[in-house]
MARLODO-645786 format. One record per residue (C-alpha): residue in three letters; x, y, z. Coordinates in Angstrom, 2 decimals. Example, Ala and Ser with C-alpha at 12.3 -4.5 7.8 and 13.67 -1.06 7.14 Angstrom:
BEGIN
<pagu code="ALA" X="12.30" Y="-4.50" Z="7.80"/>
<pagu code="SER" X="13.67" Y="-1.06" Z="7.14"/>
//
This chain:
BEGIN
<pagu code="MET" X="-42.54" Y="72.42" Z="-38.29"/>
<pagu code="GLU" X="-43.31" Y="68.71" Z="-37.92"/>
<pagu code="GLN" X="-40.86" Y="66.31" Z="-36.39"/>
<pagu code="THR" X="-41.06" Y="62.56" Z="-36.37"/>
<pagu code="LEU" X="-39.57" Y="60.88" Z="-33.38"/>
<pagu code="ALA" X="-37.83" Y="57.65" Z="-34.16"/>
<pagu code="ALA" X="-35.54" Y="55.46" Z="-32.18"/>
<pagu code="PRO" X="-32.38" Y="54.10" Z="-33.70"/>
<pagu code="ALA" X="-32.77" Y="50.52" Z="-34.92"/>
<pagu code="SER" X="-30.46" Y="49.32" Z="-32.16"/>
<pagu code="GLN" X="-32.94" Y="50.55" Z="-29.52"/>
<pagu code="ILE" X="-36.07" Y="48.92" Z="-30.96"/>
<pagu code="PRO" X="-36.79" Y="45.72" Z="-29.02"/>
<pagu code="ASP" X="-37.02" Y="42.59" Z="-31.09"/>
<pagu code="GLU" X="-39.86" Y="40.09" Z="-30.76"/>
<pagu code="SER" X="-37.91" Y="37.88" Z="-28.37"/>
<pagu code="VAL" X="-37.49" Y="40.77" Z="-25.93"/>
<pagu code="GLU" X="-41.18" Y="41.63" Z="-26.07"/>
<pagu code="ALA" X="-42.14" Y="37.96" Z="-25.59"/>
<pagu code="PHE" X="-39.75" Y="37.75" Z="-22.66"/>
<pagu code="GLU" X="-41.31" Y="40.84" Z="-21.07"/>
<pagu code="ASP" X="-44.73" Y="39.20" Z="-21.35"/>
<pagu code="LEU" X="-43.36" Y="36.00" Z="-19.82"/>
<pagu code="TYR" X="-41.80" Y="38.00" Z="-17.00"/>
<pagu code="ARG" X="-45.02" Y="39.84" Z="-16.20"/>
<pagu code="SER" X="-47.13" Y="36.68" Z="-16.25"/>
<pagu code="SER" X="-44.69" Y="34.49" Z="-14.28"/>
<pagu code="ARG" X="-42.72" Y="36.63" Z="-11.82"/>
<pagu code="ASP" X="-44.99" Y="36.15" Z="-8.79"/>
<pagu code="ASP" X="-45.46" Y="32.43" Z="-9.37"/>
<pagu code="LEU" X="-41.76" Y="31.91" Z="-9.96"/>
<pagu code="TYR" X="-40.86" Y="33.76" Z="-6.77"/>
<pagu code="SER" X="-43.40" Y="31.72" Z="-4.79"/>
<pagu code="TYR" X="-42.00" Y="28.50" Z="-6.19"/>
<pagu code="VAL" X="-38.40" Y="29.42" Z="-5.40"/>
<pagu code="ARG" X="-39.37" Y="30.66" Z="-1.93"/>
<pagu code="GLY" X="-41.11" Y="27.35" Z="-1.29"/>
<pagu code="LEU" X="-37.95" Y="25.46" Z="-2.22"/>
<pagu code="LEU" X="-35.49" Y="27.66" Z="-0.36"/>
<pagu code="ARG" X="-37.73" Y="28.71" Z="2.52"/>
<pagu code="ASP" X="-35.82" Y="31.99" Z="2.68"/>
<pagu code="ARG" X="-37.27" Y="35.26" Z="1.36"/>
<pagu code="SER" X="-34.01" Y="37.03" Z="0.66"/>
<pagu code="ALA" X="-32.41" Y="34.06" Z="-1.10"/>
<pagu code="ALA" X="-35.63" Y="33.54" Z="-3.10"/>
<pagu code="GLU" X="-35.47" Y="37.11" Z="-4.37"/>
<pagu code="ASP" X="-31.85" Y="36.65" Z="-5.46"/>
<pagu code="VAL" X="-32.49" Y="33.29" Z="-7.12"/>
<pagu code="THR" X="-35.61" Y="34.58" Z="-8.88"/>
<pagu code="ALA" X="-33.64" Y="37.50" Z="-10.31"/>
<pagu code="LEU" X="-30.85" Y="35.14" Z="-11.35"/>
<pagu code="ALA" X="-33.32" Y="32.80" Z="-13.07"/>
<pagu code="PHE" X="-34.82" Y="35.65" Z="-15.08"/>
<pagu code="GLU" X="-31.36" Y="36.91" Z="-15.99"/>
<pagu code="ARG" X="-30.33" Y="33.45" Z="-17.21"/>
<pagu code="ALA" X="-33.58" Y="33.03" Z="-19.12"/>
<pagu code="PHE" X="-33.19" Y="36.41" Z="-20.79"/>
<pagu code="ARG" X="-29.68" Y="35.60" Z="-21.95"/>
<pagu code="ARG" X="-30.87" Y="32.21" Z="-23.30"/>
<pagu code="ARG" X="-34.21" Y="33.36" Z="-24.72"/>
<pagu code="ARG" X="-33.22" Y="32.68" Z="-28.34"/>
<pagu code="ARG" X="-32.31" Y="29.07" Z="-27.50"/>
<pagu code="PHE" X="-35.83" Y="28.18" Z="-26.33"/>
<pagu code="ASP" X="-37.17" Y="25.08" Z="-28.11"/>
<pagu code="PRO" X="-41.00" Y="25.02" Z="-28.26"/>
<pagu code="GLU" X="-40.94" Y="21.28" Z="-29.01"/>
<pagu code="ARG" X="-39.62" Y="20.64" Z="-25.49"/>
<pagu code="GLY" X="-42.42" Y="22.48" Z="-23.66"/>
<pagu code="THR" X="-43.92" Y="25.87" Z="-22.92"/>
<pagu code="HIS" X="-41.99" Y="29.04" Z="-22.19"/>
<pagu code="ARG" X="-43.32" Y="28.91" Z="-18.65"/>
<pagu code="ALA" X="-42.09" Y="25.35" Z="-18.03"/>
<pagu code="TRP" X="-38.71" Y="26.28" Z="-19.55"/>
<pagu code="LEU" X="-38.47" Y="29.26" Z="-17.19"/>
<pagu code="PHE" X="-39.35" Y="27.15" Z="-14.15"/>
<pagu code="GLY" X="-36.70" Y="24.62" Z="-15.16"/>
<pagu code="ILE" X="-34.10" Y="27.39" Z="-15.15"/>
<pagu code="ALA" X="-35.36" Y="28.59" Z="-11.75"/>
<pagu code="ARG" X="-35.27" Y="25.03" Z="-10.41"/>
<pagu code="ASN" X="-31.63" Y="24.65" Z="-11.39"/>
<pagu code="ALA" X="-30.75" Y="28.02" Z="-9.87"/>
<pagu code="ALA" X="-32.53" Y="27.12" Z="-6.61"/>
<pagu code="LEU" X="-30.82" Y="23.73" Z="-6.44"/>
<pagu code="ASP" X="-27.47" Y="25.46" Z="-7.04"/>
<pagu code="GLU" X="-28.25" Y="27.76" Z="-4.10"/>
<pagu code="LEU" X="-29.16" Y="24.82" Z="-1.86"/>
<pagu code="ARG" X="-25.95" Y="23.02" Z="-2.80"/>
<pagu code="ARG" X="-23.98" Y="26.19" Z="-2.15"/>
<pagu code="ARG" X="-25.42" Y="26.48" Z="1.34"/>
<pagu code="LYS" X="-25.08" Y="22.76" Z="2.13"/>
<pagu code="ARG" X="-28.01" Y="23.18" Z="4.46"/>
<pagu code="GLN" X="-31.67" Y="24.09" Z="4.39"/>
<pagu code="ALA" X="-32.82" Y="27.49" Z="5.50"/>
<pagu code="GLU" X="-35.30" Y="27.73" Z="8.32"/>
<pagu code="PRO" X="-38.82" Y="28.59" Z="7.19"/>
<pagu code="ALA" X="-39.63" Y="32.25" Z="7.55"/>
<pagu code="ASP" X="-42.45" Y="33.19" Z="9.87"/>
<pagu code="ASP" X="-45.68" Y="33.81" Z="8.00"/>
<pagu code="ALA" X="-47.44" Y="37.08" Z="8.50"/>
<pagu code="ALA" X="-50.80" Y="37.03" Z="10.19"/>
<pagu code="ASP" X="-53.73" Y="36.16" Z="7.96"/>
<pagu code="PRO" X="-55.31" Y="39.47" Z="6.89"/>
<pagu code="ASP" X="-58.73" Y="37.82" Z="6.51"/>
<pagu code="ALA" X="-58.81" Y="36.52" Z="10.06"/>
<pagu code="THR" X="-60.31" Y="39.41" Z="12.04"/>
<pagu code="ASP" X="-61.70" Y="37.32" Z="14.88"/>
<pagu code="PRO" X="-59.01" Y="36.23" Z="17.36"/>
<pagu code="ALA" X="-60.48" Y="32.71" Z="17.39"/>
<pagu code="ASP" X="-60.17" Y="32.56" Z="13.59"/>
<pagu code="ALA" X="-56.62" Y="33.87" Z="13.76"/>
<pagu code="ALA" X="-55.74" Y="31.19" Z="16.31"/>
<pagu code="GLU" X="-57.27" Y="28.48" Z="14.12"/>
<pagu code="VAL" X="-55.32" Y="29.72" Z="11.10"/>
<pagu code="ALA" X="-52.12" Y="29.76" Z="13.15"/>
<pagu code="LEU" X="-52.73" Y="26.17" Z="14.30"/>
<pagu code="ARG" X="-53.38" Y="24.99" Z="10.74"/>
<pagu code="ARG" X="-50.25" Y="26.71" Z="9.48"/>
<pagu code="ALA" X="-48.18" Y="25.17" Z="12.24"/>
<pagu code="ALA" X="-49.56" Y="21.71" Z="11.43"/>
<pagu code="LEU" X="-48.85" Y="22.21" Z="7.74"/>
<pagu code="ARG" X="-45.33" Y="23.46" Z="8.48"/>
<pagu code="ARG" X="-44.65" Y="20.34" Z="10.57"/>
<pagu code="ALA" X="-46.13" Y="18.14" Z="7.85"/>
<pagu code="MET" X="-44.01" Y="19.84" Z="5.16"/>
<pagu code="ALA" X="-40.92" Y="19.18" Z="7.28"/>
<pagu code="THR" X="-41.59" Y="15.43" Z="6.96"/>
<pagu code="LEU" X="-41.36" Y="15.61" Z="3.16"/>
<pagu code="THR" X="-38.21" Y="14.95" Z="1.19"/>
<pagu code="ALA" X="-36.72" Y="17.76" Z="-0.90"/>
<pagu code="ARG" X="-38.21" Y="16.24" Z="-4.07"/>
<pagu code="GLU" X="-41.65" Y="16.02" Z="-2.49"/>
<pagu code="ARG" X="-41.46" Y="19.65" Z="-1.31"/>
<pagu code="GLU" X="-40.48" Y="20.63" Z="-4.82"/>
<pagu code="LEU" X="-43.63" Y="19.03" Z="-6.24"/>
<pagu code="VAL" X="-45.76" Y="20.90" Z="-3.70"/>
<pagu code="ALA" X="-43.97" Y="24.15" Z="-4.55"/>
<pagu code="LEU" X="-44.47" Y="23.67" Z="-8.29"/>
<pagu code="LYS" X="-48.16" Y="22.88" Z="-7.92"/>
<pagu code="PHE" X="-49.32" Y="25.16" Z="-5.14"/>
<pagu code="PHE" X="-46.78" Y="27.97" Z="-4.89"/>
<pagu code="ALA" X="-46.13" Y="28.35" Z="-8.62"/>
<pagu code="GLY" X="-49.53" Y="27.18" Z="-9.84"/>
<pagu code="LEU" X="-48.18" Y="24.97" Z="-12.61"/>
<pagu code="ALA" X="-50.31" Y="22.39" Z="-14.37"/>
<pagu code="ASN" X="-49.23" Y="18.74" Z="-14.19"/>
<pagu code="ALA" X="-47.94" Y="18.88" Z="-17.79"/>
<pagu code="GLU" X="-45.72" Y="21.84" Z="-16.91"/>
<pagu code="ILE" X="-44.53" Y="20.12" Z="-13.73"/>
<pagu code="ALA" X="-43.64" Y="17.07" Z="-15.80"/>
<pagu code="THR" X="-41.53" Y="19.21" Z="-18.13"/>
<pagu code="VAL" X="-39.74" Y="20.90" Z="-15.24"/>
<pagu code="ILE" X="-38.86" Y="17.67" Z="-13.42"/>
<pagu code="GLY" X="-38.26" Y="15.63" Z="-16.58"/>
<pagu code="THR" X="-40.95" Y="12.97" Z="-16.36"/>
<pagu code="SER" X="-44.27" Y="12.10" Z="-17.98"/>
<pagu code="GLU" X="-47.43" Y="14.01" Z="-17.13"/>
<pagu code="SER" X="-49.09" Y="10.92" Z="-15.65"/>
<pagu code="ASN" X="-46.04" Y="10.19" Z="-13.50"/>
<pagu code="ALA" X="-45.96" Y="13.80" Z="-12.26"/>
<pagu code="GLY" X="-49.67" Y="13.58" Z="-11.38"/>
<pagu code="THR" X="-49.23" Y="10.27" Z="-9.57"/>
<pagu code="ARG" X="-46.24" Y="11.55" Z="-7.59"/>
<pagu code="LEU" X="-48.09" Y="14.73" Z="-6.68"/>
<pagu code="HIS" X="-51.15" Y="12.75" Z="-5.55"/>
<pagu code="ARG" X="-48.97" Y="10.58" Z="-3.29"/>
<pagu code="VAL" X="-47.30" Y="13.64" Z="-1.78"/>
<pagu code="ILE" X="-50.66" Y="15.27" Z="-1.04"/>
<pagu code="GLN" X="-51.87" Y="12.07" Z="0.63"/>
<pagu code="LYS" X="-48.68" Y="11.99" Z="2.70"/>
<pagu code="LEU" X="-49.22" Y="15.62" Z="3.73"/>
<pagu code="ARG" X="-52.82" Y="14.90" Z="4.73"/>
<pagu code="ARG" X="-51.77" Y="11.97" Z="6.88"/>
<pagu code="ALA" X="-49.02" Y="14.01" Z="8.52"/>
<pagu code="CYS" X="-51.45" Y="16.89" Z="9.21"/>
<pagu code="ASP" X="-54.00" Y="14.47" Z="10.70"/>
<pagu code="GLU" X="-51.33" Y="12.98" Z="12.96"/>
<pagu code="THR" X="-50.30" Y="16.38" Z="14.31"/>
<pagu code="ALA" X="-53.87" Y="17.58" Z="14.85"/>
//
């Protein structure tokens, strides 16, 4: 006897669910890194990342491709969720201690890495919240300037210029602490 297994129509995912699953798989790590960079708190970043994906899933049918990519749309939702969290706290979380660099096997290398991280942490502390956000979007989330522009609501050239200025400011601050 042959049987054909079939799922009821209500259990077959539609295209928007499948597209969302692809977006989730391709963006989850970058989104978490971005949110963690903004909040500087691992636990809160996990919660906000989950909340952002939940909100995006519920709104997936309202996505407008004329306003940007799915990825930029998702990061915009995460940005709003992270800013809501910061407002809720009314304070900034202390940066979590970074784990030791797994590539630094030599104690001298490990010490050098620790010094560089400390200098960068001090330099990041000199940035405004908006400047830290640009760094998080570019380096933690890995977004292109066009995607950053969509997330922060500006032109691509303006986003690139602002990012360049922030990087220069970070370099100067790192040089001063060295």
